[in-house]
C-alpha positions in Angstrom: 22.9 -35.1 8.7 19.3 -35.3 8.0 18.4 -35.0 4.0 15.1 -33.0 3.8 13.3 -31.5 0.7 10.7 -28.6 0.5 7.4 -29.5 -1.2 5.1 -27.5 -2.9 1.6 -28.2 -3.4 -0.7 -25.8 -5.7 -4.1 -27.3 -7.1 -3.0 -30.9 -6.5 0.4 -31.0 -7.9 3.0 -31.5 -5.7 6.7 -30.3 -6.8 9.8 -30.3 -4.7 11.6 -26.9 -4.7 14.5 -27.3 -2.3 16.6 -30.2 -1.4 19.2 -30.1 1.2 20.9 -31.6 4.7 20.5 -30.4 7.6 19.4 -30.4 11.2 15.5 -30.3 11.9 15.8 -26.6 13.0 18.1 -25.8 10.2 15.1 -27.1 7.6 12.2 -25.7 9.4 14.0 -22.3 9.1 14.4 -23.1 5.5 10.9 -23.8 5.0 9.9 -20.5 6.4 12.0 -19.1 4.3 10.8 -20.6 1.0 7.4 -20.1 2.2 7.9 -16.6 2.9 10.0 -15.5 0.0 9.3 -17.5 -2.8 8.0 -16.2 -5.7 4.7 -17.9 -7.2 5.4 -18.3 -10.8 2.0 -18.9 -12.3 2.6 -16.0 -14.5 0.7 -13.3 -12.5 2.7 -10.0 -11.0 1.9 -10.2 -7.2 0.0 -7.8 -5.7 -0.7 -9.1 -1.9 0.5 -12.4 -0.4 0.1 -13.9 3.3 1.7 -16.4 4.8 0.2 -18.8 7.5 2.4 -21.3 10.1 -0.3 -24.5 9.9 2.3 -26.3 11.7 6.1 -26.6 12.5 6.2 -28.3 9.2 3.5 -26.8 7.0 2.7 -23.4 5.8 -0.3 -22.1 3.7 0.3 -19.2 1.5 -2.1 -17.2 -0.4 -1.3 -15.1 -3.5 -4.2 -12.3 -4.5 -3.8 -10.9 -8.2 -6.8 -8.8 -9.1 -9.5 -11.2 -8.8 -7.5 -14.5 -9.0 -6.8 -16.0 -5.6 -3.7 -18.6 -5.6 -3.4 -21.3 -2.8 -0.4 -23.3 -2.1 1.0 -25.0 0.8 4.9 -25.9 1.5 5.7 -29.0 3.5 9.2 -29.9 5.1 9.7 -33.9 4.4 12.7 -35.5 5.9 13.7 -38.5 3.9 13.7 -41.9 5.7 14.7 -44.2 3.5 16.6 -44.3 -0.2 18.0 -47.2 -2.6 21.2 -44.9 -2.2 21.5 -46.0 1.3 23.6 -48.7 2.6 
């Protein structure tokens, strides 16, 4: 099984929000679910949100709260090398 990470990008900051093992199809499902259900933690109440699929491994999310709009991207990344590999 492959190792995957879902990466959240907000204002040029990247952070992993989920790590798991699975097939590519399972990973893409998990990415979609994360993009659609992850709560924005910017300290605002979400008033409106939209999710756009850029490609099978990337989603663009807009969260609108009052006069402020936050734009995030969620990426799917497959681990290709690790010091833990034999």
